[in-house]
C-alpha positions as CSV (number, residue, x, y, z in Angstrom):
1,M,-81.7,-60.5,48.3
2,K,-79.2,-63.1,49.4
3,N,-78.7,-64.3,45.8
4,S,-78.1,-60.7,44.6
5,F,-75.5,-60.1,47.3
6,R,-73.8,-63.4,46.5
7,Y,-73.5,-62.5,42.8
8,L,-72.2,-59.0,43.7
9,L,-69.5,-60.5,46.0
10,I,-68.5,-63.0,43.3
11,L,-68.3,-60.1,40.9
12,L,-66.0,-58.1,43.1
13,I,-63.8,-61.1,43.9
14,I,-63.3,-61.7,40.2
15,V,-63.1,-58.1,38.9
16,I,-60.6,-56.6,41.4
17,P,-57.8,-59.2,40.7
18,I,-58.5,-59.1,37.0
19,F,-58.3,-55.2,37.0
20,F,-54.9,-55.2,38.7
21,T,-53.6,-58.1,36.6
22,I,-54.7,-56.4,33.3
23,N,-53.2,-53.1,34.5
24,Y,-49.9,-54.8,35.2
25,F,-49.7,-56.6,31.9
26,L,-50.8,-53.5,29.9
27,K,-48.1,-51.5,31.7
28,V,-45.5,-54.2,30.7
29,K,-46.8,-54.1,27.2
30,L,-46.6,-50.3,27.2
31,D,-42.9,-50.5,28.2
32,S,-42.3,-53.1,25.6
33,I,-43.9,-51.0,22.8
34,M,-42.0,-47.9,23.8
35,D,-38.7,-49.9,24.0
36,N,-39.4,-51.1,20.4
37,K,-40.0,-47.6,19.3
38,H,-36.8,-46.4,21.0
39,Q,-34.9,-49.3,19.4
40,A,-36.4,-48.5,15.9
41,L,-35.6,-44.8,16.2
42,A,-32.0,-45.6,17.4
43,S,-31.5,-48.0,14.5
44,S,-32.9,-45.5,12.0
45,I,-30.5,-42.8,13.3
46,N,-27.5,-45.2,13.1
47,S,-28.5,-46.2,9.6
48,L,-28.7,-42.6,8.6
49,I,-25.3,-41.9,10.1
50,E,-23.8,-44.9,8.3
51,Q,-25.4,-43.9,5.0
52,S,-24.2,-40.3,5.5
53,I,-20.7,-41.4,6.2
54,E,-20.8,-43.7,3.1
55,D,-22.1,-40.8,0.9
56,K,-19.5,-38.4,2.2
57,S,-16.8,-41.0,1.6
58,K,-17.9,-41.6,-2.0
59,A,-18.2,-37.9,-2.7
60,T,-14.7,-37.4,-1.4
61,L,-13.5,-40.3,-3.6
62,N,-15.2,-38.8,-6.7
63,I,-13.5,-35.5,-6.2
64,A,-10.1,-37.3,-5.8
65,L,-10.6,-39.3,-8.9
66,A,-11.4,-36.1,-10.9
67,I,-8.4,-34.3,-9.6
68,S,-6.1,-37.4,-10.2
69,E,-7.3,-37.4,-13.8
70,F,-6.4,-33.7,-14.1
71,A,-3.0,-34.4,-12.5
72,S,-2.3,-37.3,-14.9
73,K,-3.3,-35.3,-18.0
74,N,-1.2,-32.2,-17.0
75,T,1.9,-34.2,-15.9
76,L,2.0,-32.4,-12.5
77,F,4.5,-34.9,-11.1
78,T,7.1,-34.8,-13.9
79,Q,6.8,-31.2,-14.9
80,R,6.0,-29.7,-11.5
81,D,4.5,-26.5,-12.9
82,N,3.6,-24.2,-10.1
83,K,0.8,-22.6,-12.2
84,K,-0.9,-25.9,-12.5
85,F,-0.6,-26.5,-8.8
86,E,-2.4,-23.1,-8.3
87,V,-5.2,-24.5,-10.4
88,L,-5.7,-27.2,-7.7
89,K,-6.0,-24.4,-5.1
90,N,-8.7,-22.8,-7.3
91,I,-10.5,-26.1,-7.7
92,S,-10.5,-26.5,-3.9
93,S,-11.9,-23.0,-3.5
94,E,-14.6,-23.5,-6.1
95,I,-15.8,-26.7,-4.5
96,K,-15.9,-25.0,-1.1
97,N,-17.9,-22.1,-2.4
98,N,-20.3,-24.1,-4.5
99,S,-21.0,-27.2,-2.4
100,N,-21.5,-28.4,1.1
101,F,-17.8,-29.3,1.2
102,K,-16.8,-26.2,3.3
103,H,-13.5,-27.9,4.4
104,L,-11.7,-29.5,1.5
105,W,-7.9,-29.9,1.2
106,I,-5.7,-31.4,-1.6
107,H,-2.4,-33.0,-1.0
108,I,0.1,-34.2,-3.6
109,V,2.7,-36.9,-2.5
110,D,5.3,-38.3,-4.9
111,K,6.3,-42.0,-5.1
112,N,9.1,-41.5,-2.5
113,G,6.6,-40.2,0.1
114,V,7.7,-36.6,-0.3
115,S,5.0,-33.9,0.0
116,R,5.0,-31.8,-3.3
117,Y,2.0,-29.6,-2.7
118,R,-0.6,-28.8,0.0
119,T,-3.6,-26.4,-0.5
120,W,-3.6,-25.4,3.1
121,T,0.1,-24.4,3.5
122,E,3.1,-23.5,1.4
123,K,5.2,-26.2,3.2
124,V,6.6,-28.7,0.7
125,G,9.5,-31.1,0.4
126,D,9.0,-33.0,3.7
127,N,8.8,-36.8,3.8
128,V,5.4,-37.8,5.3
129,L,6.0,-41.6,5.6
130,S,7.0,-41.4,9.2
131,K,3.6,-39.8,10.1
132,R,1.5,-41.6,7.5
133,K,2.1,-45.3,7.9
134,E,-0.6,-46.3,5.5
135,L,1.3,-44.6,2.6
136,I,4.2,-47.1,3.0
137,D,2.2,-50.1,1.8
138,L,0.4,-48.0,-0.8
139,I,3.7,-46.9,-2.4
140,K,4.7,-50.6,-2.6
141,N,1.3,-51.6,-4.0
142,P,-0.5,-48.5,-5.4
143,K,-4.3,-48.7,-5.3
144,I,-7.3,-46.5,-4.7
145,T,-7.9,-46.1,-1.0
146,N,-10.8,-44.6,0.9
147,I,-10.3,-44.2,4.7
148,I,-11.3,-42.3,7.8
149,S,-8.3,-41.4,10.0
150,V,-7.1,-39.1,12.7
151,G,-4.3,-36.7,12.0
152,I,-2.6,-33.8,13.8
153,F,-5.5,-31.5,13.1
154,D,-8.7,-33.5,13.1
155,I,-10.5,-36.7,12.2
156,T,-11.1,-36.6,8.4
157,F,-12.2,-38.5,5.3
158,K,-9.2,-39.3,3.1
159,S,-9.4,-40.5,-0.5
160,I,-5.9,-41.5,-1.9
161,I,-5.6,-42.0,-5.7
162,P,-2.4,-43.3,-7.4
163,V,-1.4,-41.3,-10.4
164,Y,0.4,-42.7,-13.5
165,E,2.1,-40.7,-16.3
166,E,2.9,-42.7,-19.4
167,G,2.2,-45.9,-17.6
168,E,4.6,-45.2,-14.7
169,F,3.5,-44.7,-11.1
170,Q,4.4,-41.1,-10.0
171,G,2.6,-40.7,-6.6
172,F,-0.7,-39.9,-5.0
173,I,-3.4,-37.3,-5.1
174,E,-5.1,-37.1,-1.7
175,T,-8.4,-35.2,-0.9
176,I,-9.3,-34.5,2.7
177,T,-12.8,-33.6,4.0
178,K,-14.4,-33.2,7.4
179,F,-17.5,-34.4,9.1
180,N,-19.1,-31.0,9.4
181,S,-21.6,-31.4,6.5
182,I,-22.9,-34.6,8.2
183,A,-23.3,-32.8,11.5
184,D,-25.1,-29.9,9.7
185,K,-27.5,-32.4,8.1
186,F,-28.6,-33.7,11.5
187,Q,-28.7,-30.1,13.0
188,D,-31.1,-29.1,10.2
189,K,-33.4,-31.9,11.3
190,G,-33.3,-30.6,14.9
191,V,-30.9,-33.3,16.1
192,D,-27.8,-32.4,18.1
193,F,-24.8,-34.1,16.6
194,L,-21.6,-34.7,18.5
195,L,-18.4,-36.5,17.2
196,L,-15.9,-37.4,19.9
197,V,-12.5,-38.8,18.9
198,D,-11.2,-41.6,21.2
199,K,-8.9,-40.4,23.9
200,K,-6.0,-42.6,22.6
201,Y,-5.6,-40.0,19.8
202,K,-5.3,-37.0,22.2
203,D,-1.5,-36.8,21.9
204,Q,-1.6,-37.3,18.2
205,I,-4.0,-34.3,17.6
206,K,-1.3,-31.6,18.2
207,K,-3.1,-28.8,16.4
208,P,-6.9,-29.4,17.1
209,F,-9.1,-27.8,14.5
210,T,-12.0,-27.0,16.9
211,K,-9.9,-26.6,20.1
212,K,-12.7,-28.4,22.0
213,F,-12.4,-31.4,24.3
214,V,-14.7,-33.3,26.6
215,K,-12.3,-34.5,29.2
216,E,-9.7,-36.4,27.1
217,Y,-12.0,-36.8,24.0
218,Y,-11.6,-34.4,21.1
219,V,-14.8,-32.7,19.8
220,A,-14.5,-32.9,16.0
221,N,-17.6,-31.0,14.8
222,I,-17.3,-27.2,14.9
223,D,-20.9,-26.3,15.7
224,A,-21.3,-28.7,18.7
225,K,-23.8,-27.2,21.1
226,D,-22.8,-26.3,24.6
227,S,-25.8,-28.0,26.1
228,A,-24.8,-31.3,24.4
229,L,-21.2,-30.8,25.6
230,E,-22.4,-30.2,29.2
231,I,-24.4,-33.5,29.2
232,M,-21.4,-35.4,27.8
233,D,-19.1,-33.9,30.4
234,K,-21.4,-35.0,33.3
235,N,-22.2,-38.4,32.0
236,L,-19.4,-39.4,29.7
237,D,-18.4,-42.7,31.3
238,T,-22.0,-43.9,31.3
239,L,-22.8,-42.7,27.7
240,L,-19.7,-44.3,26.2
241,N,-21.0,-47.7,27.3
242,I,-24.6,-47.6,26.1
243,K,-25.7,-50.2,23.6
244,N,-28.0,-48.4,21.2
245,Y,-29.7,-45.6,23.1
246,T,-30.4,-44.1,26.6
247,I,-32.6,-41.4,28.0
248,N,-30.8,-38.8,30.1
249,N,-31.9,-35.4,31.3
250,D,-35.0,-35.7,29.1
251,K,-32.8,-36.3,26.1
252,F,-33.0,-39.3,23.8
253,I,-29.4,-40.1,23.1
254,T,-28.0,-42.6,20.6
255,L,-24.4,-43.9,20.1
256,F,-22.7,-44.9,16.8
257,K,-19.2,-46.3,17.1
258,L,-16.7,-45.4,14.3
259,Y,-13.8,-47.7,13.4
260,D,-10.7,-47.1,11.3
261,F,-9.4,-49.0,8.2
262,K,-7.8,-51.6,10.6
263,K,-11.2,-52.2,12.3
264,E,-9.9,-50.5,15.5
265,H,-12.1,-48.2,17.5
266,M,-11.6,-44.6,16.5
267,A,-14.5,-42.3,17.5
268,Y,-18.0,-42.0,19.0
269,I,-20.9,-40.3,17.3
270,F,-23.7,-39.2,19.7
271,T,-27.1,-37.7,18.7
272,L,-29.4,-35.9,21.2
273,Q,-33.1,-35.1,20.9
274,N,-35.7,-33.8,23.3
275,Y,-37.5,-36.9,24.4
276,D,-40.9,-35.1,25.0
277,K,-40.7,-33.6,21.5
278,V,-40.2,-37.0,19.9
279,F,-42.3,-39.4,22.0
280,S,-44.7,-37.5,24.3
281,K,-47.6,-37.7,22.0
282,E,-47.2,-41.5,21.5
283,V,-46.7,-42.1,25.2
284,N,-49.9,-40.2,26.0
285,N,-51.9,-42.0,23.3
286,L,-50.7,-45.4,24.5
287,E,-51.5,-44.6,28.1
288,N,-54.9,-43.4,27.2
289,F,-55.5,-46.5,25.0
290,I,-54.4,-48.8,27.9
291,K,-56.8,-47.1,30.3
292,I,-59.7,-47.3,27.8
293,I,-58.9,-51.0,27.3
294,G,-58.9,-51.6,31.1
295,Y,-62.2,-49.8,31.6
296,L,-63.8,-51.7,28.7
297,L,-62.7,-55.0,30.0
298,I,-64.2,-54.2,33.4
299,L,-67.4,-53.1,31.8
300,I,-67.5,-56.3,29.7
301,I,-67.0,-58.5,32.8
302,I,-69.7,-56.6,34.6
303,A,-72.0,-56.9,31.6
304,I,-71.3,-60.6,31.4
305,F,-72.2,-61.2,35.0
306,T,-75.3,-59.0,34.7
307,I,-76.5,-60.9,31.7
308,F,-75.8,-64.2,33.4
309,Y,-77.6,-63.1,36.5
310,Y,-80.8,-62.0,34.7
311,F,-80.7,-64.9,32.3
312,N,-80.9,-67.3,35.2
313,K,-83.5,-65.3,36.9
314,A,-85.9,-64.7,33.9
315,K,-87.9,-67.1,32.0
316,Y,-87.4,-66.7,28.3
317,T,-88.8,-70.0,26.9
318,K,-91.7,-68.3,25.1
319,K,-89.6,-65.5,23.8
320,L,-87.0,-68.0,22.6
321,E,-89.7,-69.9,20.7
322,E,-90.8,-66.7,19.0
323,E,-87.3,-65.9,18.1
324,V,-86.8,-69.4,16.6
325,N,-90.0,-69.0,14.5
326,L,-88.9,-65.5,13.4
327,R,-85.5,-66.8,12.3
328,T,-87.1,-69.7,10.4
329,K,-89.2,-67.3,8.4
330,E,-86.1,-65.2,7.7
331,I,-84.3,-68.2,6.3
332,E,-87.3,-69.1,4.1
333,Q,-87.3,-65.5,2.8
334,L,-83.6,-65.8,2.1
335,N,-84.1,-69.0,0.2
336,R,-86.9,-67.4,-1.9
337,R,-84.6,-64.4,-2.6
338,Y,-81.8,-66.7,-3.6
339,K,-84.1,-68.4,-6.1
340,Q,-85.2,-65.0,-7.5
341,I,-81.6,-63.8,-7.9
342,F,-80.3,-67.1,-9.2
343,D,-83.1,-68.2,-11.5
344,G,-84.2,-64.7,-12.5
345,S,-80.8,-63.5,-13.7
346,K,-80.0,-63.2,-17.4
347,V,-76.4,-64.2,-16.7
348,M,-75.7,-68.0,-16.8
349,K,-75.1,-69.4,-13.4
350,I,-74.5,-72.9,-12.0
351,L,-73.7,-74.5,-8.6
352,V,-71.3,-77.5,-8.7
353,D,-70.6,-80.1,-6.0
354,P,-66.8,-79.9,-5.5
355,I,-66.6,-83.6,-4.5
356,T,-68.6,-85.3,-7.2
357,K,-68.2,-82.5,-9.8
358,K,-71.9,-82.9,-10.5
359,I,-74.1,-79.9,-11.3
360,Y,-76.2,-79.2,-8.3
361,D,-78.3,-76.3,-9.8
362,A,-78.5,-74.2,-13.0
363,N,-80.6,-71.1,-13.7
364,K,-83.0,-70.7,-16.7
365,S,-80.4,-68.7,-18.8
366,T,-78.0,-71.7,-18.5
367,L,-80.7,-74.2,-19.5
368,N,-81.8,-72.2,-22.5
369,F,-78.2,-71.7,-23.7
370,Y,-77.1,-75.4,-23.4
371,G,-80.5,-76.8,-24.5
372,Y,-81.2,-79.1,-21.5
373,T,-83.9,-79.4,-18.9
374,K,-83.0,-79.0,-15.2
375,E,-83.4,-82.7,-14.6
376,Q,-81.0,-83.5,-17.5
377,I,-78.3,-80.9,-16.6
378,T,-78.2,-81.9,-12.9
379,S,-77.5,-85.5,-14.0
380,F,-74.2,-84.3,-15.7
381,T,-70.8,-83.4,-14.3
382,T,-69.1,-80.3,-15.5
383,L,-66.6,-82.6,-17.3
384,D,-69.4,-83.9,-19.5
385,F,-69.6,-80.5,-21.3
386,N,-65.9,-80.2,-22.1
387,A,-65.3,-80.5,-25.8
388,N,-61.6,-81.4,-25.2
389,R,-61.1,-83.5,-22.1
390,T,-57.6,-83.2,-20.6
391,D,-55.8,-83.9,-17.3
392,A,-55.9,-80.2,-16.7
393,D,-59.6,-80.4,-15.8
394,D,-58.8,-81.9,-12.4
395,F,-56.0,-79.4,-11.9
396,I,-58.5,-76.6,-12.4
397,F,-60.8,-78.0,-9.7
398,E,-57.8,-78.1,-7.4
399,K,-57.0,-74.5,-8.1
400,I,-60.6,-73.4,-7.4
401,L,-60.7,-75.4,-4.1
402,K,-57.4,-73.7,-3.0
403,N,-58.8,-70.2,-4.0
404,E,-55.8,-69.9,-6.4
405,E,-57.7,-69.6,-9.7
406,Y,-61.1,-68.0,-10.3
407,R,-61.2,-67.4,-14.0
408,F,-60.6,-69.8,-16.9
409,V,-61.8,-70.5,-20.5
410,I,-63.1,-73.9,-21.7
411,K,-64.7,-75.1,-24.9
412,H,-68.2,-76.5,-24.1
413,K,-70.4,-78.7,-26.3
414,L,-74.1,-77.8,-26.3
415,S,-77.0,-80.3,-26.8
416,N,-77.0,-79.6,-30.5
417,E,-73.3,-80.6,-30.7
418,E,-72.3,-76.9,-31.3
419,I,-68.9,-75.9,-29.7
420,K,-68.7,-72.6,-27.8
421,D,-65.9,-70.9,-26.0
422,I,-67.1,-70.3,-22.4
423,E,-65.4,-67.9,-19.9
424,I,-66.1,-69.2,-16.3
425,H,-65.6,-67.2,-13.1
426,A,-65.7,-69.6,-10.1
427,S,-65.6,-69.2,-6.3
428,L,-66.5,-71.2,-3.2
429,V,-69.8,-70.5,-1.4
430,N,-71.5,-72.1,1.6
431,I,-75.2,-73.0,1.4
432,G,-76.4,-74.3,4.7
433,D,-73.6,-76.4,6.0
434,K,-72.4,-77.6,2.6
435,E,-69.7,-76.0,0.3
436,Y,-70.4,-75.5,-3.4
437,I,-68.6,-74.0,-6.4
438,Y,-70.5,-71.0,-7.6
439,C,-69.9,-70.4,-11.4
440,I,-70.8,-67.5,-13.6
441,L,-70.6,-68.4,-17.4
442,R,-70.2,-66.2,-20.4
443,D,-70.2,-67.0,-24.1
444,I,-67.1,-65.4,-25.5
445,T,-67.0,-67.2,-28.9
446,K,-67.6,-64.0,-30.9
447,D,-65.2,-62.1,-28.8
448,L,-62.4,-64.6,-29.4
449,K,-63.2,-64.6,-33.1
450,L,-62.9,-60.8,-33.2
451,Q,-59.7,-61.0,-31.2
452,N,-58.2,-63.5,-33.6
453,E,-59.2,-61.4,-36.6
454,Y,-57.6,-58.4,-34.9
455,E,-54.4,-60.3,-34.2
456,E,-54.2,-61.4,-37.9
457,K,-54.5,-57.8,-39.0
458,Q,-51.8,-56.8,-36.5
459,K,-49.5,-59.5,-37.9
460,L,-50.1,-58.2,-41.5
461,F,-49.5,-54.7,-40.3
462,Y,-46.2,-55.6,-38.6
463,Q,-45.1,-57.4,-41.8
464,Q,-45.8,-54.3,-43.8
465,A,-43.8,-52.3,-41.2
466,K,-41.0,-54.7,-41.5
467,M,-40.9,-54.4,-45.3
468,A,-41.0,-50.6,-45.0
469,S,-38.1,-50.7,-42.5
470,M,-36.2,-53.1,-44.8
471,G,-36.6,-50.6,-47.7
472,E,-35.2,-47.8,-45.5
473,M,-32.3,-49.9,-44.4
474,L,-31.4,-50.7,-48.0
475,E,-31.4,-47.0,-48.8
476,N,-29.1,-46.5,-45.8
477,I,-26.8,-49.3,-47.0
478,A,-26.6,-47.6,-50.4
479,H,-25.6,-44.3,-48.8
480,Q,-23.0,-46.1,-46.6
481,W,-21.5,-47.9,-49.7
482,R,-21.6,-45.2,-52.3
483,Q,-18.4,-43.4,-51.2
484,P,-16.1,-46.5,-50.6
485,L,-17.3,-48.1,-53.9
486,S,-16.4,-44.8,-55.7
487,T,-13.0,-44.9,-53.9
488,I,-12.3,-48.5,-55.0
489,T,-13.3,-47.7,-58.6
490,T,-11.1,-44.7,-58.7
491,A,-8.1,-46.5,-57.3
492,A,-8.5,-49.5,-59.6
493,S,-9.0,-47.3,-62.7
494,G,-5.9,-45.3,-61.8
495,M,-3.7,-48.4,-61.6
496,K,-5.1,-49.7,-64.9
497,V,-4.4,-46.4,-66.7
498,Q,-0.8,-46.1,-65.4
499,K,-0.2,-49.8,-66.2
500,E,-1.3,-49.2,-69.8
501,F,1.0,-46.2,-70.1
502,G,3.9,-48.1,-68.4
503,I,4.2,-45.6,-65.6
504,L,2.8,-47.7,-62.7
505,D,5.4,-47.6,-59.9
506,D,5.4,-49.6,-56.6
507,K,4.4,-46.7,-54.4
508,F,1.3,-45.8,-56.4
509,F,0.4,-49.5,-56.7
510,N,0.8,-50.1,-52.9
511,D,-1.1,-46.9,-52.0
512,S,-3.9,-47.9,-54.4
513,I,-4.1,-51.4,-53.0
514,D,-4.1,-50.0,-49.4
515,T,-7.0,-47.7,-50.4
516,I,-9.0,-50.6,-51.9
517,V,-8.4,-52.8,-48.8
518,K,-9.4,-50.0,-46.4
519,S,-12.6,-49.3,-48.4
520,S,-13.3,-53.1,-48.6
521,N,-12.9,-53.4,-44.8
522,F,-15.3,-50.5,-44.4
523,L,-17.9,-52.3,-46.7
524,S,-17.4,-55.4,-44.6
525,Q,-17.9,-53.6,-41.3
526,T,-21.0,-51.9,-42.8
527,I,-22.5,-55.3,-43.6
528,E,-21.7,-56.5,-40.0
529,D,-23.4,-53.3,-38.5
530,F,-26.6,-53.8,-40.6
531,R,-26.6,-57.6,-39.8
532,N,-26.4,-56.9,-36.1
533,F,-29.3,-54.4,-36.4
534,F,-31.5,-56.9,-38.2
535,K,-30.6,-59.7,-35.8
536,R,-33.8,-60.5,-33.8
537,S,-33.3,-61.3,-30.1
538,N,-36.1,-62.8,-27.9
539,A,-34.3,-61.7,-24.8
540,K,-34.3,-58.2,-23.4
541,E,-31.0,-56.4,-22.8
542,T,-29.8,-53.5,-20.8
543,F,-28.2,-50.6,-22.6
544,T,-27.5,-46.9,-22.3
545,L,-28.8,-44.1,-24.5
546,E,-25.2,-43.5,-25.7
547,E,-24.8,-47.2,-26.8
548,A,-28.1,-47.0,-28.7
549,V,-27.1,-43.8,-30.5
550,E,-23.6,-45.2,-31.3
551,D,-25.2,-48.2,-33.1
552,L,-27.7,-45.8,-34.7
553,L,-25.0,-43.7,-36.2
554,K,-23.2,-46.7,-37.6
555,I,-26.3,-47.2,-39.8
556,I,-27.3,-43.6,-40.6
557,S,-24.2,-41.4,-40.3
558,I,-23.4,-41.3,-44.1
559,K,-27.0,-40.4,-44.9
560,L,-26.9,-37.6,-42.3
561,K,-23.6,-36.3,-43.7
562,T,-25.0,-36.5,-47.3
563,N,-27.9,-34.3,-46.2
564,N,-25.7,-31.9,-44.3
565,I,-27.5,-32.6,-41.0
566,D,-25.8,-31.8,-37.7
567,F,-26.7,-34.6,-35.2
568,N,-26.1,-33.9,-31.5
569,L,-26.6,-35.9,-28.3
570,I,-26.8,-34.3,-24.8
571,N,-26.9,-36.9,-22.1
572,D,-25.7,-36.1,-18.5
573,N,-26.7,-39.4,-17.0
574,S,-25.8,-43.1,-17.3
575,Y,-29.2,-44.5,-16.6
576,K,-29.7,-48.0,-18.1
577,I,-32.6,-48.8,-20.4
578,R,-34.0,-52.4,-20.4
579,G,-35.7,-53.7,-23.6
580,Y,-35.0,-54.6,-27.2
581,K,-32.2,-52.3,-28.3
582,N,-32.8,-52.7,-32.0
583,E,-36.5,-51.8,-31.6
584,F,-35.4,-48.7,-29.7
585,I,-32.9,-47.8,-32.5
586,Q,-35.8,-48.3,-35.0
587,V,-37.8,-45.6,-33.3
588,F,-35.0,-43.1,-33.8
589,L,-34.5,-44.2,-37.4
590,N,-38.1,-43.4,-38.0
591,F,-37.7,-40.0,-36.4
592,I,-34.5,-39.3,-38.5
593,N,-36.1,-40.4,-41.8
594,N,-39.0,-38.1,-41.2
595,S,-36.7,-35.2,-40.4
596,I,-34.6,-35.8,-43.6
597,D,-37.9,-35.8,-45.6
598,A,-38.9,-32.6,-43.9
599,F,-35.5,-30.9,-44.5
600,T,-35.8,-31.6,-48.3
601,L,-38.8,-29.3,-48.3
602,L,-37.1,-26.6,-46.3
603,D,-34.4,-24.3,-47.6
604,A,-32.5,-24.1,-44.3
605,E,-29.0,-22.8,-43.8
606,K,-28.4,-25.1,-40.8
607,K,-30.0,-28.5,-40.3
608,I,-30.0,-29.6,-36.7
609,I,-31.1,-32.7,-34.9
610,L,-30.8,-32.6,-31.1
611,V,-31.4,-35.6,-28.8
612,E,-31.5,-34.9,-25.0
613,S,-32.2,-37.0,-21.9
614,T,-33.2,-36.0,-18.4
615,I,-34.3,-37.9,-15.3
616,T,-37.3,-36.9,-13.2
617,S,-38.5,-38.5,-9.9
618,N,-40.2,-41.4,-11.6
619,A,-39.2,-41.4,-15.3
620,I,-36.4,-40.8,-17.8
621,L,-37.4,-38.3,-20.6
622,I,-35.7,-38.5,-24.0
623,T,-36.4,-35.8,-26.5
624,F,-35.7,-35.8,-30.3
625,Q,-36.0,-32.4,-31.9
626,D,-35.2,-31.1,-35.4
627,S,-35.1,-27.7,-37.0
628,A,-37.2,-28.7,-40.0
629,G,-40.0,-26.2,-39.4
630,G,-42.4,-28.5,-37.4
631,I,-45.6,-30.4,-38.2
632,G,-48.7,-28.8,-39.6
633,K,-51.5,-28.0,-37.0
634,D,-54.1,-30.0,-39.0
635,T,-51.9,-33.1,-39.1
636,I,-49.9,-33.2,-35.8
637,E,-52.7,-35.0,-34.0
638,K,-52.8,-37.8,-36.6
639,V,-49.1,-38.6,-37.0
640,F,-49.4,-41.8,-34.8
641,E,-52.4,-43.2,-36.7
642,P,-51.6,-46.2,-38.9
643,Y,-51.3,-45.5,-42.7
644,F,-51.4,-41.7,-42.1
645,T,-48.8,-39.9,-44.2
646,T,-48.2,-36.4,-45.6
647,K,-45.7,-37.7,-48.2
648,Y,-46.5,-38.9,-51.6
649,K,-47.6,-42.6,-51.7
650,S,-44.4,-43.5,-53.4
651,Q,-42.4,-42.0,-50.6
652,G,-44.2,-42.9,-47.4
653,T,-46.3,-45.8,-45.9
654,G,-47.7,-44.0,-42.9
655,I,-46.7,-46.8,-40.5
656,G,-43.3,-45.5,-39.2
657,L,-44.5,-43.3,-36.4
658,Y,-47.4,-45.7,-35.6
659,M,-44.8,-48.5,-35.1
660,S,-42.6,-46.2,-33.0
661,E,-45.5,-45.5,-30.6
662,E,-46.3,-49.3,-30.5
663,I,-42.7,-50.1,-29.6
664,I,-42.5,-47.4,-26.8
665,T,-45.9,-48.1,-25.2
666,K,-46.1,-51.9,-25.5
667,H,-42.5,-53.0,-25.4
668,F,-41.0,-50.4,-23.1
669,K,-44.1,-49.5,-21.1
670,G,-43.6,-45.8,-21.8
671,K,-45.3,-42.9,-23.5
672,L,-44.6,-41.1,-26.8
673,N,-45.8,-37.6,-27.6
674,V,-45.1,-34.9,-30.2
675,K,-45.4,-31.2,-30.4
676,N,-43.8,-28.2,-32.2
677,S,-41.2,-26.4,-30.2
678,N,-38.4,-23.8,-30.3
679,F,-35.0,-24.6,-29.1
680,T,-31.5,-23.0,-28.9
681,W,-28.3,-24.5,-30.2
682,N,-25.0,-22.7,-30.3
683,S,-26.7,-19.4,-29.3
684,K,-29.1,-19.6,-32.2
685,E,-32.8,-20.3,-32.0
686,Y,-34.5,-23.0,-34.2
687,F,-38.0,-24.3,-34.6
688,G,-39.2,-27.8,-35.4
689,A,-41.0,-31.0,-34.3
690,K,-40.2,-32.4,-30.8
691,F,-40.8,-36.1,-30.0
692,I,-40.9,-36.8,-26.3
693,I,-40.2,-40.4,-25.0
694,E,-41.1,-41.0,-21.3
695,L,-39.8,-44.3,-19.9
696,P,-40.6,-45.5,-16.3
697,L,-37.6,-45.7,-14.0
698,N,-38.5,-49.1,-12.7
């Protein structure tokens, strides 16, 4: 009884302090976890604000660049045509009506700092340099400028683009946008957004756009909620000095500070969210988790003391002996099972001592394959079987021991001196208290032989494809050269005839020589274009679809013109493709040659080839479509098979489309499919084959 009371007292003395200590440290941990979550959310919000400002700034700049190009082309500064100025007003209205730029203004300032046009007022002719100090330096050194600044109306994004006419600087196009689209973006996510302009600008904002202030701080976003303004008004001094976030009136509040182009403080951006809505579930889960941990620890301590108490009280000697005997029998059973699995397997297996490299054990399949007894094979090291001993053998062992390499292929010599290619899968295992290398071996001699035969066939096939491609290129060269050669012949014959009749004058002679030189230069350029196409590069390059099509047309344009084929490219993106550009062009050459062959069998009034590209969430899709009537239903499934052709044997080899698929799938990691499809071009519907190339965006 006394011993039981003593154990209980010791248990209470230990458990109570442990309970309060654990509770304290878990509470500290909870606060730390929640602070990390608060910091992470505040950082995420500030990153989103920063990204949104950058996106809005870039979008404003893009609009300004487009308008400056319009101004330059239409000589707005030198001609000052009011009708053209009205076009700018219409552009501003269209952007407001069809985008999230609900507040967009355009301002034209000439090289003297005089305002020539404003979309928001009819006032012109005033010099703005006294109010717009940044324009003074820009007039001296014109350059594209993107800033956020405070004016007499509001805080705005300003993109200022210098405009040149006939190489002479004329002035600036300035686009002005507001922060409201950014505020709307956060409001749509249930986050209150508040933009306060620093109080030092209060006197400068003479005509406030929103007419709202919190004390001396101007509220820049139109739809600022009254509840947010009330919190700001009551706690403004405190909130202006928070580092990243604070919790006030059950609101999770973050602060982002905005600076102007001189790195001077300009405005404050606050976001407000209901704290319970964002964090209540996580807080409850963490508190419940901490309670469960605390209870479990107490139970574990009680259980430990209980076991300790009864262990000292009870006599388990006999039971422990029975347990030892039982475990011994289990180990013996495991050893027998290991022998059954190891020796009974038809797969070749060996165990190797990693230190001595000697074979510790080998199963019957291994003995039968190598032609040795177990006594013989366990006297060898693994290196004794290697047909080609190299320094790499030790390196392989190092790899295995570091768990860096688990598969390799080695040539092994059997007892009959026959050489076999052996694939080995190796890993470390523990048997008892010793570590061994466990190896599974497989004879892959026949597999490698078949693979080598396949590779030889592939080389032959690629050679045939190369020769076929060479023939097509020679045909294209003939098309490219036919017209300039005819021109040279005509010019030379004309000079010869006039010379014989004594009527050759200097003008005709010079004109004829110029024609011959021009045609000769064309022939020379044609040679260079084809030489560049055949030039083989081992390095991949980055190119756009337009660049590939441009090089393609240098090779095939005359042939297209000769066959009266209208080639068109529709590409609204500038996505870069990485790979071998000449192989990519070869794919389209194969498509075009097939289309030309198909057009020869079709009496079509209009021959169209249309190439389009679009981007999805994870791929770029490039389609090639012709109006040549499509591919037969019984052959469309076979067009990518090697040596399959619907042409006469003298006209086709059946390897063009097969090679196209090989290039797209293996060299560009993409997909190539074909189907028959209708399409519309210039308000007229056509039907033909449609090849679809899908390339991964990464």
